[in-house]
Biotite code that builds the C-alpha atoms (Angstrom):
import biotite.structure as struc

atoms = struc.array([
    struc.Atom([-0.408, 0.158, -0.103], chain_id="A", res_id=1, res_name="MET", atom_name="CA", element="C"),
    struc.Atom([1.474, 3.659, -0.628], chain_id="A", res_id=2, res_name="SER", atom_name="CA", element="C"),
    struc.Atom([1.974, 6.288, 1.491], chain_id="A", res_id=3, res_name="LYS", atom_name="CA", element="C"),
    struc.Atom([-0.696, 8.294, -0.148], chain_id="A", res_id=4, res_name="ILE", atom_name="CA", element="C"),
    struc.Atom([-3.063, 5.599, -0.005], chain_id="A", res_id=5, res_name="GLU", atom_name="CA", element="C"),
    struc.Atom([-1.544, 5.280, 4.199], chain_id="A", res_id=6, res_name="GLN", atom_name="CA", element="C"),
    struc.Atom([-3.413, 8.537, 3.738], chain_id="A", res_id=7, res_name="LEU", atom_name="CA", element="C"),
    struc.Atom([-5.957, 8.202, 2.560], chain_id="A", res_id=8, res_name="LYS", atom_name="CA", element="C"),
    struc.Atom([-7.484, 5.837, 5.431], chain_id="A", res_id=9, res_name="LYS", atom_name="CA", element="C"),
    struc.Atom([-5.924, 7.852, 7.506], chain_id="A", res_id=10, res_name="ARG", atom_name="CA", element="C"),
    struc.Atom([-7.480, 9.993, 7.528], chain_id="A", res_id=11, res_name="ILE", atom_name="CA", element="C"),
    struc.Atom([-11.147, 8.595, 7.859], chain_id="A", res_id=12, res_name="GLN", atom_name="CA", element="C"),
    struc.Atom([-11.244, 7.322, 10.652], chain_id="A", res_id=13, res_name="THR", atom_name="CA", element="C"),
    struc.Atom([-10.960, 11.357, 11.566], chain_id="A", res_id=14, res_name="ILE", atom_name="CA", element="C"),
    struc.Atom([-7.458, 11.239, 13.916], chain_id="A", res_id=15, res_name="PRO", atom_name="CA", element="C"),
    struc.Atom([-6.796, 13.752, 16.978], chain_id="A", res_id=16, res_name="LYS", atom_name="CA", element="C"),
    struc.Atom([-3.490, 14.219, 15.490], chain_id="A", res_id=17, res_name="ASP", atom_name="CA", element="C"),
    struc.Atom([-3.372, 14.905, 11.530], chain_id="A", res_id=18, res_name="PHE", atom_name="CA", element="C"),
    struc.Atom([-0.853, 16.630, 10.412], chain_id="A", res_id=19, res_name="THR", atom_name="CA", element="C"),
    struc.Atom([-1.399, 20.285, 7.743], chain_id="A", res_id=20, res_name="TYR", atom_name="CA", element="C"),
    struc.Atom([1.795, 18.242, 6.418], chain_id="A", res_id=21, res_name="ARG", atom_name="CA", element="C"),
    struc.Atom([-0.240, 14.970, 5.917], chain_id="A", res_id=22, res_name="GLU", atom_name="CA", element="C"),
    struc.Atom([-3.621, 17.294, 4.485], chain_id="A", res_id=23, res_name="ALA", atom_name="CA", element="C"),
    struc.Atom([-1.399, 19.513, 1.845], chain_id="A", res_id=24, res_name="LYS", atom_name="CA", element="C"),
    struc.Atom([0.754, 15.728, 1.063], chain_id="A", res_id=25, res_name="LYS", atom_name="CA", element="C"),
    struc.Atom([-2.323, 14.762, 0.048], chain_id="A", res_id=26, res_name="LEU", atom_name="CA", element="C"),
    struc.Atom([-4.480, 17.070, -1.364], chain_id="A", res_id=27, res_name="MET", atom_name="CA", element="C"),
    struc.Atom([-1.161, 17.594, -3.716], chain_id="A", res_id=28, res_name="GLU", atom_name="CA", element="C"),
    struc.Atom([-1.179, 13.979, -5.237], chain_id="A", res_id=29, res_name="SER", atom_name="CA", element="C"),
    struc.Atom([-4.943, 14.523, -5.714], chain_id="A", res_id=30, res_name="MET", atom_name="CA", element="C"),
    struc.Atom([-3.798, 17.086, -8.315], chain_id="A", res_id=31, res_name="GLY", atom_name="CA", element="C"),
    struc.Atom([-4.113, 20.361, -5.554], chain_id="A", res_id=32, res_name="PHE", atom_name="CA", element="C"),
    struc.Atom([-2.340, 23.085, -5.398], chain_id="A", res_id=33, res_name="GLU", atom_name="CA", element="C"),
    struc.Atom([-2.249, 25.316, -2.436], chain_id="A", res_id=34, res_name="GLU", atom_name="CA", element="C"),
    struc.Atom([-2.614, 28.515, -2.502], chain_id="A", res_id=35, res_name="CYS", atom_name="CA", element="C"),
    struc.Atom([-2.365, 32.253, -0.301], chain_id="A", res_id=36, res_name="SER", atom_name="CA", element="C"),
    struc.Atom([-5.524, 34.422, -0.171], chain_id="A", res_id=37, res_name="LYS", atom_name="CA", element="C"),
    struc.Atom([-4.017, 37.131, 0.193], chain_id="A", res_id=38, res_name="GLY", atom_name="CA", element="C"),
    struc.Atom([-1.655, 39.333, 3.632], chain_id="A", res_id=39, res_name="LYS", atom_name="CA", element="C"),
    struc.Atom([-5.247, 39.528, 5.049], chain_id="A", res_id=40, res_name="THR", atom_name="CA", element="C"),
    struc.Atom([-6.713, 35.773, 5.013], chain_id="A", res_id=41, res_name="SER", atom_name="CA", element="C"),
    struc.Atom([-4.719, 34.933, 8.083], chain_id="A", res_id=42, res_name="GLY", atom_name="CA", element="C"),
    struc.Atom([-4.750, 31.373, 8.220], chain_id="A", res_id=43, res_name="SER", atom_name="CA", element="C"),
    struc.Atom([-6.511, 30.230, 5.802], chain_id="A", res_id=44, res_name="ARG", atom_name="CA", element="C"),
    struc.Atom([-5.312, 28.472, 2.621], chain_id="A", res_id=45, res_name="VAL", atom_name="CA", element="C"),
    struc.Atom([-7.061, 27.458, -0.578], chain_id="A", res_id=46, res_name="LYS", atom_name="CA", element="C"),
    struc.Atom([-6.064, 24.736, -1.905], chain_id="A", res_id=47, res_name="PHE", atom_name="CA", element="C"),
    struc.Atom([-7.820, 24.350, -6.110], chain_id="A", res_id=48, res_name="TYR", atom_name="CA", element="C"),
    struc.Atom([-7.357, 21.637, -8.604], chain_id="A", res_id=49, res_name="ARG", atom_name="CA", element="C"),
    struc.Atom([-7.012, 23.090, -12.499], chain_id="A", res_id=50, res_name="SER", atom_name="CA", element="C"),
    struc.Atom([-8.511, 20.117, -13.937], chain_id="A", res_id=51, res_name="SER", atom_name="CA", element="C"),
    struc.Atom([-11.852, 20.387, -12.558], chain_id="A", res_id=52, res_name="ASP", atom_name="CA", element="C"),
    struc.Atom([-11.871, 24.038, -10.927], chain_id="A", res_id=53, res_name="GLU", atom_name="CA", element="C"),
    struc.Atom([-12.940, 22.951, -7.305], chain_id="A", res_id=54, res_name="SER", atom_name="CA", element="C"),
    struc.Atom([-11.656, 24.729, -4.662], chain_id="A", res_id=55, res_name="VAL", atom_name="CA", element="C"),
    struc.Atom([-10.929, 23.632, -0.788], chain_id="A", res_id=56, res_name="ALA", atom_name="CA", element="C"),
    struc.Atom([-10.197, 25.937, 1.817], chain_id="A", res_id=57, res_name="LEU", atom_name="CA", element="C"),
    struc.Atom([-8.780, 24.665, 5.003], chain_id="A", res_id=58, res_name="LEU", atom_name="CA", element="C"),
    struc.Atom([-7.336, 26.855, 7.901], chain_id="A", res_id=59, res_name="HIS", atom_name="CA", element="C"),
    struc.Atom([-3.343, 26.297, 8.959], chain_id="A", res_id=60, res_name="LYS", atom_name="CA", element="C"),
    struc.Atom([-2.892, 25.489, 12.362], chain_id="A", res_id=61, res_name="PRO", atom_name="CA", element="C"),
    struc.Atom([-0.663, 27.686, 14.717], chain_id="A", res_id=62, res_name="HIS", atom_name="CA", element="C"),
    struc.Atom([1.160, 27.267, 16.167], chain_id="A", res_id=63, res_name="PRO", atom_name="CA", element="C"),
    struc.Atom([1.591, 23.547, 16.066], chain_id="A", res_id=64, res_name="GLY", atom_name="CA", element="C"),
    struc.Atom([0.526, 21.667, 13.010], chain_id="A", res_id=65, res_name="ASP", atom_name="CA", element="C"),
    struc.Atom([-1.842, 19.506, 14.131], chain_id="A", res_id=66, res_name="GLU", atom_name="CA", element="C"),
    struc.Atom([-5.550, 20.446, 12.910], chain_id="A", res_id=67, res_name="MET", atom_name="CA", element="C"),
    struc.Atom([-7.844, 20.179, 14.820], chain_id="A", res_id=68, res_name="LYS", atom_name="CA", element="C"),
    struc.Atom([-10.856, 16.987, 13.929], chain_id="A", res_id=69, res_name="GLN", atom_name="CA", element="C"),
    struc.Atom([-13.249, 19.419, 12.942], chain_id="A", res_id=70, res_name="TYR", atom_name="CA", element="C"),
    struc.Atom([-11.498, 20.505, 10.082], chain_id="A", res_id=71, res_name="ALA", atom_name="CA", element="C"),
    struc.Atom([-10.296, 16.659, 9.116], chain_id="A", res_id=72, res_name="VAL", atom_name="CA", element="C"),
    struc.Atom([-13.587, 16.543, 9.115], chain_id="A", res_id=73, res_name="LYS", atom_name="CA", element="C"),
    struc.Atom([-15.144, 18.760, 6.758], chain_id="A", res_id=74, res_name="GLN", atom_name="CA", element="C"),
    struc.Atom([-11.845, 17.518, 5.107], chain_id="A", res_id=75, res_name="LEU", atom_name="CA", element="C"),
    struc.Atom([-13.343, 13.756, 4.516], chain_id="A", res_id=76, res_name="VAL", atom_name="CA", element="C"),
    struc.Atom([-16.592, 15.267, 3.364], chain_id="A", res_id=77, res_name="LYS", atom_name="CA", element="C"),
    struc.Atom([-15.550, 17.286, 0.524], chain_id="A", res_id=78, res_name="TYR", atom_name="CA", element="C"),
    struc.Atom([-12.760, 14.907, -0.650], chain_id="A", res_id=79, res_name="LEU", atom_name="CA", element="C"),
    struc.Atom([-15.870, 11.863, -0.306], chain_id="A", res_id=80, res_name="GLU", atom_name="CA", element="C"),
    struc.Atom([-17.618, 15.018, -2.044], chain_id="A", res_id=81, res_name="GLU", atom_name="CA", element="C"),
    struc.Atom([-15.849, 15.160, -4.874], chain_id="A", res_id=82, res_name="ILE", atom_name="CA", element="C"),
    struc.Atom([-14.717, 11.027, -5.216], chain_id="A", res_id=83, res_name="GLY", atom_name="CA", element="C"),
    struc.Atom([-11.855, 11.106, -3.881], chain_id="A", res_id=84, res_name="GLU", atom_name="CA", element="C"),
    struc.Atom([-12.628, 8.867, -0.663], chain_id="A", res_id=85, res_name="LEU", atom_name="CA", element="C"),
    struc.Atom([-15.227, 6.336, -0.511], chain_id="A", res_id=86, res_name="LYS", atom_name="CA", element="C"),
])
């Protein structure tokens, strides 16, 4: 099983210790690019996939790297809606 497949399985369990770095790696493997929303966006980060114009918004955690559980749930729901997760 590839590392990306392992990440897909892991995120579906809604872990409490899922990191932004893992989310970014997963999103990039699905063809998304991280985009800054501008100077006033704070910790909000946009992931954009040009092939189908999909957009996902994430909260980049600070000062640590672990994402809040609600953010992981939102990401899983979004990835299921666009057919990237089963």
